[in-house]
A tleap script that builds the chain and sets N, CA, C and O, in Angstrom:
source leaprc.protein.ff14SB
mol = sequence {
  NMET ASN VAL VAL ILE ASP GLY ARG PHE VAL
  LEU ASN GLU ALA ASP LEU HIE ARG ARG LEU
  ALA GLY ALA LEU GLY TYR GLY PRO ARG TYR
  ARG TYR ASP VAL ASP ASP LEU ARG GLU HIE
  LEU ALA ALA GLY ASP PRO ARG PRO VAL GLN
  LEU VAL TRP VAL HIE ALA GLU GLY ILE ARG
  MET ALA LEU GLY VAL PRO VAL PHE ASP GLU
  LEU VAL GLY MET LEU ARG GLU ILE ALA THR
  ASN ASP ALA GLY ARG ASP PRO ASP GLU ARG
  PHE VAL PHE HIE ILE LEU CGLY
}
set mol.1.N position { 105.529 91.944 64.882 }
set mol.1.CA position { 106.806 91.523 65.402 }
set mol.1.C position { 106.554 90.763 66.699 }
set mol.1.O position { 105.785 91.209 67.551 }
set mol.2.N position { 107.196 89.634 66.840 }
set mol.2.CA position { 107.135 88.844 68.068 }
set mol.2.C position { 108.491 88.906 68.751 }
set mol.2.O position { 109.521 88.623 68.141 }
set mol.3.N position { 108.478 89.279 70.021 }
set mol.3.CA position { 109.704 89.368 70.813 }
set mol.3.C position { 109.531 88.449 72.014 }
set mol.3.O position { 108.590 88.594 72.795 }
set mol.4.N position { 110.451 87.505 72.148 }
set mol.4.CA position { 110.425 86.575 73.276 }
set mol.4.C position { 111.674 86.813 74.111 }
set mol.4.O position { 112.795 86.758 73.606 }
set mol.5.N position { 111.464 87.078 75.393 }
set mol.5.CA position { 112.568 87.236 76.339 }
set mol.5.C position { 112.527 86.039 77.275 }
set mol.5.O position { 111.532 85.813 77.963 }
set mol.6.N position { 113.615 85.271 77.296 }
set mol.6.CA position { 113.705 84.083 78.140 }
set mol.6.C position { 114.387 84.461 79.449 }
set mol.6.O position { 115.574 84.784 79.481 }
set mol.7.N position { 113.615 84.412 80.518 }
set mol.7.CA position { 114.104 84.820 81.827 }
set mol.7.C position { 115.278 84.021 82.352 }
set mol.7.O position { 115.980 84.480 83.254 }
set mol.8.N position { 115.508 82.844 81.812 }
set mol.8.CA position { 116.646 82.043 82.274 }
set mol.8.C position { 117.981 82.700 81.931 }
set mol.8.O position { 119.011 82.363 82.514 }
set mol.9.N position { 117.961 83.636 80.983 }
set mol.9.CA position { 119.211 84.229 80.513 }
set mol.9.C position { 119.354 85.711 80.846 }
set mol.9.O position { 120.355 86.330 80.486 }
set mol.10.N position { 118.369 86.286 81.526 }
set mol.10.CA position { 118.432 87.699 81.907 }
set mol.10.C position { 119.275 87.826 83.166 }
set mol.10.O position { 118.991 87.192 84.182 }
set mol.11.N position { 120.311 88.649 83.090 }
set mol.11.CA position { 121.256 88.781 84.193 }
set mol.11.C position { 120.867 89.847 85.206 }
set mol.11.O position { 121.045 89.661 86.409 }
set mol.12.N position { 120.331 90.976 84.713 }
set mol.12.CA position { 119.974 92.100 85.574 }
set mol.12.C position { 119.127 93.074 84.762 }
set mol.12.O position { 118.796 92.797 83.609 }
set mol.13.N position { 118.777 94.204 85.353 }
set mol.13.CA position { 117.910 95.159 84.667 }
set mol.13.C position { 118.564 95.709 83.399 }
set mol.13.O position { 117.906 95.828 82.365 }
set mol.14.N position { 119.838 96.040 83.473 }
set mol.14.CA position { 120.535 96.572 82.294 }
set mol.14.C position { 120.535 95.553 81.161 }
set mol.14.O position { 120.361 95.913 79.997 }
set mol.15.N position { 120.729 94.293 81.499 }
set mol.15.CA position { 120.722 93.237 80.491 }
set mol.15.C position { 119.341 93.113 79.850 }
set mol.15.O position { 119.239 92.944 78.635 }
set mol.16.N position { 118.288 93.194 80.642 }
set mol.16.CA position { 116.939 93.126 80.091 }
set mol.16.C position { 116.707 94.283 79.124 }
set mol.16.O position { 116.160 94.083 78.040 }
set mol.17.N position { 117.116 95.482 79.503 }
set mol.17.CA position { 116.940 96.634 78.612 }
set mol.17.C position { 117.758 96.487 77.333 }
set mol.17.O position { 117.296 96.889 76.264 }
set mol.18.N position { 118.951 95.925 77.415 }
set mol.18.CA position { 119.750 95.685 76.209 }
set mol.18.C position { 119.022 94.721 75.275 }
set mol.18.O position { 118.979 94.928 74.063 }
set mol.19.N position { 118.455 93.672 75.851 }
set mol.19.CA position { 117.716 92.697 75.044 }
set mol.19.C position { 116.483 93.330 74.400 }
set mol.19.O position { 116.209 93.118 73.218 }
set mol.20.N position { 115.748 94.103 75.187 }
set mol.20.CA position { 114.551 94.762 74.644 }
set mol.20.C position { 114.926 95.779 73.569 }
set mol.20.O position { 114.294 95.825 72.514 }
set mol.21.N position { 115.938 96.587 73.826 }
set mol.21.CA position { 116.352 97.606 72.856 }
set mol.21.C position { 116.771 96.964 71.535 }
set mol.21.O position { 116.416 97.453 70.463 }
set mol.22.N position { 117.517 95.884 71.615 }
set mol.22.CA position { 117.941 95.199 70.398 }
set mol.22.C position { 116.766 94.608 69.638 }
set mol.22.O position { 116.673 94.758 68.419 }
set mol.23.N position { 115.875 93.943 70.344 }
set mol.23.CA position { 114.744 93.281 69.709 }
set mol.23.C position { 113.738 94.279 69.134 }
set mol.23.O position { 113.126 94.015 68.099 }
set mol.24.N position { 113.567 95.421 69.799 }
set mol.24.CA position { 112.585 96.408 69.359 }
set mol.24.C position { 113.166 97.441 68.402 }
set mol.24.O position { 112.441 98.295 67.893 }
set mol.25.N position { 114.471 97.367 68.155 }
set mol.25.CA position { 115.104 98.261 67.195 }
set mol.25.C position { 115.370 99.662 67.708 }
set mol.25.O position { 115.452 100.607 66.923 }
set mol.26.N position { 115.506 99.805 69.018 }
set mol.26.CA position { 115.811 101.113 69.584 }
set mol.26.C position { 117.297 101.390 69.394 }
set mol.26.O position { 118.137 100.539 69.686 }
set mol.27.N position { 117.606 102.550 68.919 }
set mol.27.CA position { 118.979 102.901 68.595 }
set mol.27.C position { 119.794 103.357 69.777 }
set mol.27.O position { 119.419 103.138 70.928 }
set mol.28.N position { 120.913 103.995 69.489 }
set mol.28.CA position { 121.862 104.390 70.527 }
set mol.28.C position { 121.332 105.483 71.459 }
set mol.28.O position { 121.938 105.742 72.498 }
set mol.29.N position { 120.230 106.118 71.115 }
set mol.29.CA position { 119.677 107.155 71.991 }
set mol.29.C position { 118.774 106.580 73.074 }
set mol.29.O position { 118.319 107.312 73.953 }
set mol.30.N position { 118.512 105.289 73.020 }
set mol.30.CA position { 117.709 104.647 74.059 }
set mol.30.C position { 118.489 104.688 75.371 }
set mol.30.O position { 119.676 104.364 75.400 }
set mol.31.N position { 117.820 105.086 76.458 }
set mol.31.CA position { 118.500 105.304 77.740 }
set mol.31.C position { 118.556 104.063 78.638 }
set mol.31.O position { 119.113 104.121 79.734 }
set mol.32.N position { 117.990 102.954 78.187 }
set mol.32.CA position { 118.055 101.707 78.946 }
set mol.32.C position { 117.443 101.845 80.339 }
set mol.32.O position { 118.041 101.441 81.337 }
set mol.33.N position { 116.228 102.427 80.390 }
set mol.33.CA position { 115.518 102.511 81.662 }
set mol.33.C position { 114.013 102.411 81.428 }
set mol.33.O position { 113.542 102.480 80.292 }
set mol.34.N position { 113.279 102.251 82.505 }
set mol.34.CA position { 111.829 102.053 82.435 }
set mol.34.C position { 111.134 103.258 81.806 }
set mol.34.O position { 110.206 103.092 81.014 }
set mol.35.N position { 111.570 104.455 82.148 }
set mol.35.CA position { 110.914 105.651 81.621 }
set mol.35.C position { 111.055 105.747 80.106 }
set mol.35.O position { 110.092 106.077 79.415 }
set mol.36.N position { 112.238 105.465 79.588 }
set mol.36.CA position { 112.438 105.539 78.146 }
set mol.36.C position { 111.663 104.431 77.435 }
set mol.36.O position { 111.094 104.652 76.366 }
set mol.37.N position { 111.645 103.254 78.024 }
set mol.37.CA position { 110.865 102.161 77.442 }
set mol.37.C position { 109.393 102.555 77.386 }
set mol.37.O position { 108.729 102.346 76.370 }
set mol.38.N position { 108.889 103.119 78.463 }
set mol.38.CA position { 107.494 103.579 78.502 }
set mol.38.C position { 107.231 104.612 77.409 }
set mol.38.O position { 106.228 104.526 76.701 }
set mol.39.N position { 108.127 105.585 77.269 }
set mol.39.CA position { 107.955 106.629 76.252 }
set mol.39.C position { 107.856 106.033 74.855 }
set mol.39.O position { 106.970 106.389 74.078 }
set mol.40.N position { 108.767 105.129 74.546 }
set mol.40.CA position { 108.759 104.496 73.219 }
set mol.40.C position { 107.475 103.708 72.985 }
set mol.40.O position { 106.806 103.880 71.966 }
set mol.41.N position { 107.144 102.852 73.927 }
set mol.41.CA position { 105.981 101.982 73.730 }
set mol.41.C position { 104.675 102.768 73.752 }
set mol.41.O position { 103.777 102.483 72.959 }
set mol.42.N position { 104.550 103.739 74.632 }
set mol.42.CA position { 103.328 104.537 74.691 }
set mol.42.C position { 103.137 105.359 73.423 }
set mol.42.O position { 102.009 105.671 73.043 }
set mol.43.N position { 104.237 105.708 72.771 }
set mol.43.CA position { 104.170 106.474 71.524 }
set mol.43.C position { 103.888 105.583 70.314 }
set mol.43.O position { 103.716 106.078 69.200 }
set mol.44.N position { 103.840 104.273 70.538 }
set mol.44.CA position { 103.551 103.358 69.431 }
set mol.44.C position { 104.771 102.870 68.691 }
set mol.44.O position { 104.665 102.467 67.533 }
set mol.45.N position { 105.910 102.892 69.316 }
set mol.45.CA position { 107.171 102.507 68.686 }
set mol.45.C position { 107.673 101.196 69.278 }
set mol.45.O position { 108.058 101.204 70.447 }
set mol.46.N position { 107.700 100.117 68.595 }
set mol.46.CA position { 107.121 99.813 67.281 }
set mol.46.C position { 105.726 99.213 67.440 }
set mol.46.O position { 105.307 98.896 68.553 }
set mol.47.N position { 105.030 99.063 66.365 }
set mol.47.CA position { 103.739 98.384 66.314 }
set mol.47.C position { 103.634 97.659 64.991 }
set mol.47.O position { 104.194 98.145 64.008 }
set mol.48.N position { 102.977 96.566 64.899 }
set mol.48.CA position { 102.498 95.760 66.024 }
set mol.48.C position { 103.654 95.014 66.670 }
set mol.48.O position { 104.663 94.719 66.029 }
set mol.49.N position { 103.487 94.718 67.939 }
set mol.49.CA position { 104.488 93.929 68.652 }
set mol.49.C position { 103.795 93.090 69.717 }
set mol.49.O position { 102.891 93.549 70.415 }
set mol.50.N position { 104.245 91.857 69.817 }
set mol.50.CA position { 103.818 90.970 70.892 }
set mol.50.C position { 105.068 90.626 71.691 }
set mol.50.O position { 105.988 89.989 71.179 }
set mol.51.N position { 105.093 91.049 72.935 }
set mol.51.CA position { 106.215 90.785 73.831 }
set mol.51.C position { 105.817 89.668 74.777 }
set mol.51.O position { 104.806 89.757 75.472 }
set mol.52.N position { 106.622 88.617 74.795 }
set mol.52.CA position { 106.357 87.459 75.646 }
set mol.52.C position { 107.580 87.223 76.523 }
set mol.52.O position { 108.705 87.104 76.036 }
set mol.53.N position { 107.330 87.158 77.824 }
set mol.53.CA position { 108.385 86.784 78.770 }
set mol.53.C position { 108.141 85.337 79.163 }
set mol.53.O position { 107.129 85.021 79.789 }
set mol.54.N position { 109.067 84.455 78.796 }
set mol.54.CA position { 108.992 83.064 79.231 }
set mol.54.C position { 109.970 82.882 80.388 }
set mol.54.O position { 110.976 83.585 80.480 }
set mol.55.N position { 109.667 81.941 81.260 }
set mol.55.CA position { 110.476 81.741 82.468 }
set mol.55.C position { 110.617 83.068 83.206 }
set mol.55.O position { 111.709 83.459 83.618 }
set mol.56.N position { 109.478 83.752 83.364 }
set mol.56.CA position { 109.459 85.095 83.944 }
set mol.56.C position { 109.982 85.122 85.380 }
set mol.56.O position { 110.432 86.166 85.853 }
set mol.57.N position { 109.928 84.003 86.066 }
set mol.57.CA position { 110.465 83.968 87.432 }
set mol.57.C position { 111.954 84.311 87.424 }
set mol.57.O position { 112.450 84.925 88.369 }
set mol.58.N position { 112.668 83.922 86.373 }
set mol.58.CA position { 114.081 84.289 86.240 }
set mol.58.C position { 114.270 85.790 86.103 }
set mol.58.O position { 115.228 86.353 86.633 }
set mol.59.N position { 113.354 86.438 85.389 }
set mol.59.CA position { 113.412 87.895 85.254 }
set mol.59.C position { 113.135 88.542 86.598 }
set mol.59.O position { 113.798 89.507 86.980 }
set mol.60.N position { 112.157 88.012 87.313 }
set mol.60.CA position { 111.828 88.556 88.643 }
set mol.60.C position { 113.041 88.448 89.571 }
set mol.60.O position { 113.337 89.382 90.316 }
set mol.61.N position { 113.726 87.335 89.530 }
set mol.61.CA position { 114.903 87.146 90.384 }
set mol.61.C position { 116.039 88.080 89.969 }
set mol.61.O position { 116.741 88.617 90.826 }
set mol.62.N position { 116.225 88.278 88.670 }
set mol.62.CA position { 117.319 89.119 88.180 }
set mol.62.C position { 117.085 90.593 88.474 }
set mol.62.O position { 118.035 91.332 88.731 }
set mol.63.N position { 115.809 91.033 88.438 }
set mol.63.CA position { 115.487 92.441 88.624 }
set mol.63.C position { 115.156 92.793 90.062 }
set mol.63.O position { 115.334 93.935 90.485 }
set mol.64.N position { 114.679 91.822 90.803 }
set mol.64.CA position { 114.128 92.088 92.126 }
set mol.64.C position { 112.649 92.398 91.976 }
set mol.64.O position { 112.211 92.901 90.941 }
set mol.65.N position { 111.888 92.097 93.010 }
set mol.65.CA position { 110.428 92.219 92.938 }
set mol.65.C position { 109.958 93.644 92.635 }
set mol.65.O position { 109.092 93.806 91.775 }
set mol.66.N position { 110.483 94.692 93.297 }
set mol.66.CA position { 109.957 96.037 93.013 }
set mol.66.C position { 110.133 96.469 91.555 }
set mol.66.O position { 109.203 97.011 90.958 }
set mol.67.N position { 111.302 96.238 90.982 }
set mol.67.CA position { 111.558 96.638 89.590 }
set mol.67.C position { 110.733 95.771 88.642 }
set mol.67.O position { 110.151 96.273 87.680 }
set mol.68.N position { 110.686 94.476 88.917 }
set mol.68.CA position { 109.879 93.564 88.096 }
set mol.68.C position { 108.420 94.009 88.089 }
set mol.68.O position { 107.802 94.110 87.029 }
set mol.69.N position { 107.874 94.272 89.271 }
set mol.69.CA position { 106.475 94.686 89.361 }
set mol.69.C position { 106.224 96.011 88.645 }
set mol.69.O position { 105.182 96.180 88.010 }
set mol.70.N position { 107.153 96.940 88.738 }
set mol.70.CA position { 107.014 98.221 88.038 }
set mol.70.C position { 106.980 98.007 86.525 }
set mol.70.O position { 106.125 98.564 85.836 }
set mol.71.N position { 107.906 97.204 86.011 }
set mol.71.CA position { 107.958 96.929 84.575 }
set mol.71.C position { 106.699 96.210 84.100 }
set mol.71.O position { 106.103 96.593 83.093 }
set mol.72.N position { 106.303 95.186 84.812 }
set mol.72.CA position { 105.113 94.421 84.422 }
set mol.72.C position { 103.881 95.324 84.442 }
set mol.72.O position { 103.061 95.270 83.526 }
set mol.73.N position { 103.746 96.142 85.464 }
set mol.73.CA position { 102.609 97.057 85.540 }
set mol.73.C position { 102.582 98.013 84.363 }
set mol.73.O position { 101.526 98.248 83.775 }
set mol.74.N position { 103.729 98.564 84.017 }
set mol.74.CA position { 103.821 99.495 82.898 }
set mol.74.C position { 103.487 98.798 81.583 }
set mol.74.O position { 102.742 99.340 80.767 }
set mol.75.N position { 104.032 97.598 81.372 }
set mol.75.CA position { 103.781 96.867 80.130 }
set mol.75.C position { 102.310 96.462 80.015 }
set mol.75.O position { 101.726 96.531 78.934 }
set mol.76.N position { 101.725 96.047 81.115 }
set mol.76.CA position { 100.300 95.688 81.099 }
set mol.76.C position { 99.434 96.914 80.820 }
set mol.76.O position { 98.439 96.819 80.101 }
set mol.77.N position { 99.800 98.049 81.377 }
set mol.77.CA position { 99.044 99.277 81.148 }
set mol.77.C position { 99.055 99.655 79.665 }
set mol.77.O position { 98.019 100.011 79.103 }
set mol.78.N position { 100.211 99.577 79.049 }
set mol.78.CA position { 100.309 99.916 77.624 }
set mol.78.C position { 99.516 98.918 76.793 }
set mol.78.O position { 98.827 99.304 75.849 }
set mol.79.N position { 99.607 97.643 77.136 }
set mol.79.CA position { 98.833 96.629 76.415 }
set mol.79.C position { 97.334 96.878 76.570 }
set mol.79.O position { 96.582 96.739 75.605 }
set mol.80.N position { 96.901 97.238 77.757 }
set mol.80.CA position { 95.481 97.540 77.995 }
set mol.80.C position { 95.042 98.748 77.176 }
set mol.80.O position { 93.951 98.751 76.605 }
set mol.81.N position { 95.880 99.763 77.117 }
set mol.81.CA position { 95.552 100.958 76.335 }
set mol.81.C position { 95.450 100.653 74.844 }
set mol.81.O position { 94.700 101.316 74.127 }
set mol.82.N position { 96.194 99.660 74.374 }
set mol.82.CA position { 96.183 99.290 72.957 }
set mol.82.C position { 95.101 98.271 72.618 }
set mol.82.O position { 94.878 97.990 71.440 }
set mol.83.N position { 94.428 97.713 73.611 }
set mol.83.CA position { 93.495 96.603 73.385 }
set mol.83.C position { 92.402 96.924 72.377 }
set mol.83.O position { 91.964 96.027 71.657 }
set mol.84.N position { 91.952 98.151 72.299 }
set mol.84.CA position { 90.884 98.518 71.383 }
set mol.84.C position { 91.349 98.888 69.990 }
set mol.84.O position { 90.529 99.167 69.115 }
set mol.85.N position { 92.640 98.894 69.777 }
set mol.85.CA position { 93.191 99.279 68.472 }
set mol.85.C position { 93.119 98.127 67.471 }
set mol.85.O position { 92.898 96.971 67.829 }
set mol.86.N position { 93.312 98.486 66.224 }
set mol.86.CA position { 93.422 97.509 65.158 }
set mol.86.C position { 94.594 96.569 65.472 }
set mol.86.O position { 95.613 97.026 65.990 }
set mol.87.N position { 94.476 95.274 65.174 }
set mol.87.CA position { 95.564 94.338 65.495 }
set mol.87.C position { 96.934 94.745 64.942 }
set mol.87.O position { 97.958 94.393 65.526 }
set mol.88.N position { 96.969 95.469 63.844 }
set mol.88.CA position { 98.246 95.906 63.272 }
set mol.88.C position { 98.846 97.098 64.009 }
set mol.88.O position { 99.931 97.563 63.660 }
set mol.89.N position { 98.142 97.595 65.032 }
set mol.89.CA position { 98.610 98.761 65.778 }
set mol.89.C position { 98.702 98.493 67.276 }
set mol.89.O position { 98.735 99.427 68.077 }
set mol.90.N position { 98.743 97.220 67.652 }
set mol.90.CA position { 98.702 96.860 69.071 }
set mol.90.C position { 100.053 96.442 69.636 }
set mol.90.O position { 100.918 95.894 68.952 }
set mol.91.N position { 100.179 96.736 70.927 }
set mol.91.CA position { 101.224 96.145 71.755 }
set mol.91.C position { 100.524 95.113 72.639 }
set mol.91.O position { 99.543 95.422 73.316 }
set mol.92.N position { 101.040 93.891 72.624 }
set mol.92.CA position { 100.472 92.795 73.414 }
set mol.92.C position { 101.593 92.268 74.301 }
set mol.92.O position { 102.732 92.116 73.859 }
set mol.93.N position { 101.256 91.991 75.558 }
set mol.93.CA position { 102.252 91.513 76.521 }
set mol.93.C position { 101.729 90.269 77.229 }
set mol.93.O position { 100.598 90.239 77.714 }
set mol.94.N position { 102.580 89.238 77.278 }
set mol.94.CA position { 102.241 87.984 77.964 }
set mol.94.C position { 103.397 87.569 78.866 }
set mol.94.O position { 104.566 87.748 78.525 }
set mol.95.N position { 103.052 87.014 80.017 }
set mol.95.CA position { 104.041 86.425 80.915 }
set mol.95.C position { 103.747 84.941 81.019 }
set mol.95.O position { 102.619 84.539 81.301 }
set mol.96.N position { 104.766 84.134 80.790 }
set mol.96.CA position { 104.630 82.682 80.895 }
set mol.96.C position { 105.676 82.171 81.882 }
set mol.96.O position { 106.878 82.369 81.705 }
set mol.97.N position { 105.187 81.516 82.910 }
set mol.97.CA position { 106.059 80.866 83.891 }
set mol.97.C position { 106.984 81.806 84.521 }
set mol.97.O position { 107.783 81.411 85.370 }
savepdb mol mol.pdb
quit
């Protein structure tokens, strides 16, 4: 699964979580926060997935630097942990612009 989030259209943190939840198929029990996103992704839900943030500067502006850095750090950590897995079982994260 390929998920592209375009930072030009992200309004705030809640909006980003709504976009991620919809794209990743998280249901109504998703709490729309960093901890729940971490739990889902660290547990392998879903796989394989490639998450790409384009125009990431827009996401940084919408979230603020501390929240943006926390999210990016968490996503990179999960991607690093998955790096040795079979390609069909990996989470991959890229930031563009």
